[in-house]
C-alpha positions as CSV (number, residue, x, y, z in Angstrom):
1,M,28.1,-88.0,-59.7
2,T,25.3,-85.9,-58.1
3,T,21.9,-85.4,-60.1
4,G,21.7,-81.9,-58.6
5,R,21.1,-78.7,-60.5
6,L,23.8,-77.3,-62.9
7,P,25.8,-74.1,-61.7
8,D,24.3,-70.9,-63.2
9,H,26.7,-70.3,-65.8
10,E,26.4,-73.9,-67.2
11,Q,22.7,-73.6,-67.1
12,R,23.1,-70.4,-69.4
13,I,25.3,-72.2,-71.7
14,L,23.1,-75.1,-71.9
15,D,19.9,-72.9,-72.6
16,E,21.7,-71.2,-75.4
17,V,22.7,-74.3,-77.0
18,E,19.0,-75.4,-77.0
19,R,17.9,-72.2,-78.5
20,A,20.4,-72.4,-81.1
21,L,19.3,-76.1,-81.8
22,R,15.6,-75.0,-81.8
23,R,16.4,-72.2,-84.6
24,D,18.3,-74.7,-86.5
25,R,15.5,-77.1,-86.4
26,R,12.8,-74.6,-87.5
27,R,15.2,-73.5,-90.5
28,L,15.4,-77.3,-91.4
29,D,11.8,-78.0,-91.0
30,R,11.0,-74.9,-93.3
31,R,13.6,-76.0,-95.8
32,L,12.5,-79.6,-95.9
33,R,8.8,-78.4,-96.6
34,T,9.6,-75.8,-99.4
35,G,12.2,-77.9,-101.0
36,R,10.5,-81.1,-101.4
37,L,10.8,-82.5,-104.6
38,R,7.8,-84.1,-106.4
39,R,7.8,-87.1,-108.6
40,R,4.4,-86.2,-110.0
41,P,2.9,-82.9,-110.7
42,D,0.1,-81.9,-108.1
43,L,-3.2,-82.2,-110.1
44,S,-5.3,-81.1,-107.0
45,R,-4.5,-77.8,-107.8
46,V,-5.7,-78.0,-111.4
47,T,-8.8,-79.7,-110.5
48,H,-9.8,-77.0,-107.9
49,Y,-9.2,-74.1,-110.5
50,R,-12.0,-71.9,-110.3
51,P,-11.6,-69.0,-113.0
52,H,-13.5,-65.7,-112.8
53,V,-15.7,-64.7,-115.7
54,L,-13.4,-61.5,-116.2
55,T,-10.3,-63.9,-116.7
56,V,-12.1,-66.2,-119.1
57,G,-13.4,-63.2,-120.9
58,L,-10.0,-61.9,-121.3
59,L,-8.4,-65.2,-122.4
60,L,-11.1,-65.5,-125.0
61,A,-10.4,-61.8,-126.3
62,V,-6.7,-62.4,-126.4
63,S,-7.2,-65.8,-128.2
64,I,-9.6,-64.5,-130.8
65,A,-7.2,-61.5,-131.4
66,L,-4.4,-63.9,-131.9
67,L,-6.5,-66.0,-134.2
68,V,-7.2,-63.0,-136.4
69,T,-3.7,-61.7,-136.3
70,G,-2.4,-65.1,-137.1
71,I,-4.7,-65.6,-140.1
72,V,-4.0,-62.2,-141.5
73,T,-0.3,-62.1,-141.1
74,S,0.6,-65.8,-141.1
75,R,3.4,-65.0,-138.6
76,P,4.9,-68.1,-136.9
77,A,5.2,-66.3,-133.5
78,V,1.6,-65.4,-133.6
79,I,0.5,-68.7,-134.6
80,W,2.5,-70.5,-131.8
81,T,1.3,-67.8,-129.2
82,F,-2.4,-68.7,-130.2
83,A,-1.4,-72.6,-130.0
84,A,-0.3,-71.9,-126.3
85,V,-3.1,-69.8,-125.0
86,W,-6.0,-71.6,-126.9
87,P,-6.0,-74.7,-124.9
88,L,-5.7,-72.6,-121.5
89,T,-8.8,-70.7,-122.7
90,L,-10.6,-73.8,-123.4
91,F,-9.9,-75.2,-120.2
92,A,-10.8,-72.1,-118.3
93,V,-14.1,-71.9,-120.2
94,F,-14.8,-75.5,-119.5
95,R,-14.2,-74.8,-115.6
96,L,-16.3,-72.0,-115.6
97,V,-19.2,-73.7,-117.3
98,C,-18.8,-76.7,-115.0
99,R,-19.1,-74.4,-112.0
100,W,-22.2,-72.8,-113.4
101,T,-23.9,-76.1,-113.9
102,E,-23.2,-77.4,-110.4
103,R,-25.4,-74.9,-108.8
């Protein structure tokens, strides 16, 4: 068998197969990157959270409104909503204070 060049029609077929394989490879790489299952949550996103003053102010306003509404009405839905929002508010305030004291 000679090691010469392929005929033109065979070279075109080979090029098309290679292009299709490259496309499939890119799709596979993208799926593997985005579909990766993690065993543990990624805590680096939480530790790098930098809240804005407006966000913290809004969370505080919502928390206080829910607290007052929960005290006045004693509705379980309002109390549970406050219980869900309050830790997020405390965390955001804590991160904002930490950011201010680093300077």
